[in-house]
N, C-alpha and C positions, 0 to 999 in steps of 0.2 A: 502530483495528480495532474493528469489532463484531461479535463473534460469537453467531448463533441457532441452538440444536439444536432440534429436535423430532422426530416418527416420524410416516411415511407407507406407509402399508399395512405396520406390523410394522417398516418398517426405518430407522434413524437416518438423519438428514438433517441436516447442519452447513451453515450458508451464513455465508461472513464477509464483510461487507462494509467499505469505507473510509468512514469518518467523514469531516468535513470538516477537524478537526485533523490527522488522517492524512492527509488528501490535502493539505493546505498542508506540512505536514513532508516528503513525498515529492517535492511541487514544489523547497522549498528544497533538499533534496538533488540534485537532477536539476541544479540549478545549480550548486550548489558543485561537483560533479563536472565540469560541463561546464566550468567556471573552469579546473580543475585538468589536464582536457584540453588546454586551449585553452595553458595555461602550459607543458607539455612540449612541446608542438608547435613552442614558441617557441626 
């Protein structure tokens, strides 16, 4: 994840975005969870 903090109209603004490495890790996590669910349903 990447976090960007700034101010807009004297109010704090925090933006969080998923990096490519984070996206890849999340996809791997979803695949692992999918396998776990598939095994539980058998």
